[in-house]
C-alpha positions in Angstrom: 2.4 200.4 166.6 1.9 198.5 163.4 4.3 199.9 160.7 3.5 199.5 157.1 6.0 200.2 154.3 4.9 201.7 150.9 6.5 202.5 147.6 5.7 204.4 144.5 3.3 201.7 143.3 1.1 202.3 146.4 0.7 206.1 146.1 -2.8 205.9 144.6 -3.9 203.8 147.6 -2.5 206.0 150.4 -2.5 209.5 148.9 -5.9 210.6 150.5 -4.7 209.2 153.9 -1.5 211.3 153.7 -3.6 214.4 152.8 -6.1 213.7 155.6 -3.4 213.4 158.2 -1.8 216.6 157.0 -5.2 218.3 157.3 -5.5 217.2 161.0 -1.9 218.2 161.8 -2.2 221.6 160.2 -5.8 222.3 161.3 -6.3 226.0 162.1 -3.4 227.3 160.1 -4.5 229.8 157.4 -1.4 230.1 155.2 -1.6 228.9 151.6 1.7 227.1 152.1 0.0 224.8 154.6 -3.1 224.2 152.6 -4.3 220.8 151.4 -4.0 221.8 147.8 -0.4 223.0 148.2 0.5 219.9 150.2 -1.0 217.7 147.5 1.4 219.2 145.0 4.3 218.2 147.3 2.9 214.7 147.8 2.6 214.2 144.1 6.0 215.6 143.4 7.9 213.6 145.9 6.0 210.4 145.3 6.8 210.5 141.6 10.5 210.3 142.4 12.4 207.0 141.9 12.8 205.1 145.1 10.2 207.1 147.0 9.3 205.3 150.2 6.7 205.9 153.0 6.1 204.3 156.4 2.7 204.7 158.0 2.1 203.8 161.6 -1.2 202.3 162.7 -2.8 201.7 166.1 -6.0 199.6 166.0 -6.1 200.1 162.2 -6.1 203.9 162.6 -3.2 205.9 161.2 -1.1 207.7 163.8 1.5 209.3 161.5 3.9 208.8 158.6 7.3 209.5 157.2 8.3 209.6 153.6 11.1 210.7 151.4 13.3 209.8 148.4 17.0 210.0 147.6 18.3 213.0 145.8 19.5 212.5 142.3 23.4 212.4 142.2 24.6 215.8 143.2 21.1 217.0 143.9 20.1 219.0 146.9 17.3 221.2 148.4 15.9 224.1 146.4 17.3 227.4 147.7 20.1 225.8 149.8 23.7 225.0 149.1 25.0 221.5 149.4 27.0 221.3 152.7 30.8 220.8 152.5 30.5 217.9 154.9 28.8 215.9 152.2 31.3 215.2 149.4 30.1 215.3 145.8 30.2 211.5 145.5 28.1 210.9 148.6 24.4 210.4 148.3 21.7 211.9 150.5 18.2 210.8 151.3 15.6 213.6 151.7 13.2 213.0 154.5 10.5 215.1 153.0 7.7 214.6 155.6 7.3 213.3 159.1 3.9 213.9 160.6 2.3 212.6 163.7 -1.4 213.0 164.7 -1.7 215.4 167.7 -2.7 212.7 170.2 0.4 210.6 169.4 2.9 213.4 169.9 5.5 213.1 172.7 5.0 209.3 172.7 8.1 208.2 170.7 6.0 207.7 167.6 7.9 210.2 165.5 11.3 208.6 166.3 9.8 205.1 165.6 8.5 206.3 162.2 11.8 208.0 161.4 13.9 204.9 162.3 11.6 202.6 160.3 11.9 204.8 157.2 15.7 205.1 157.4 16.6 201.6 158.6 17.1 200.2 155.1 18.6 203.2 153.4 22.0 203.0 151.7 22.7 206.7 151.4 25.6 208.3 153.3 23.3 210.9 154.9 19.8 212.0 155.5 18.6 215.6 155.4 15.4 217.4 156.2 13.8 220.9 156.5 12.5 222.2 159.9 10.5 225.4 160.1 12.6 227.8 162.2 9.5 229.1 163.9 9.5 225.7 165.8 12.9 225.7 167.7 11.7 222.7 169.9 11.5 220.6 166.7 15.0 221.7 165.7 16.2 220.7 169.1 14.4 217.3 168.8 16.1 216.5 165.5 19.5 217.6 167.1 18.9 215.1 169.8 18.5 212.4 167.0 22.0 213.4 165.6 21.0 216.0 163.0 23.0 219.2 162.6 21.8 222.5 161.1 23.9 223.1 157.9 22.0 225.9 156.3 18.8 227.9 156.1 16.4 228.1 153.2 13.3 229.8 152.1 12.6 227.8 148.9 9.3 229.5 148.0 7.9 233.0 148.3 5.1 231.7 150.6 7.1 229.2 152.6 8.6 229.7 156.0 12.4 229.9 156.5 13.6 226.4 157.2 16.7 225.0 159.0 18.4 222.6 156.6 19.5 219.7 158.8 21.8 216.8 158.0 22.6 213.5 159.7 25.2 211.1 158.6 24.0 207.6 158.1 27.6 206.3 157.4 30.8 207.5 158.9 33.2 209.5 156.8 35.9 207.2 155.4 
């Protein structure tokens, strides 16, 4: 897989690709939370953050998936969730906002490769993400990568309830 790294300055060039991959991954779901319009709001919100980064994987010039995120501001945390006690106030966390893999590339190691490529150069002490609790196999997958569930959150009225998961990138001192 050819991995390409992008930053805030590239959003205008990759935004439509991110939305198109989302549409393929969420095809057939009817909820407004999973709609292209709603997801576009999240892409725009996250990509406007300082230090937003994205990794897109390609096979034969076709996108197979992506991962993106940004560090939280100092002391920041997910909407609707409490900051875990295992993350001290001085420690920084990176929010892995999205990790999507096209259906034919699932169960091939692509998601882990995208995950590792996104996080390989991070300096934060921890990484965190949301996982829809309706998908326990995905929660288990992230646990196998070293994440631990630290909370649950339903950040919006129309959103599912998510497991808030945390993985340390640097050991406690």
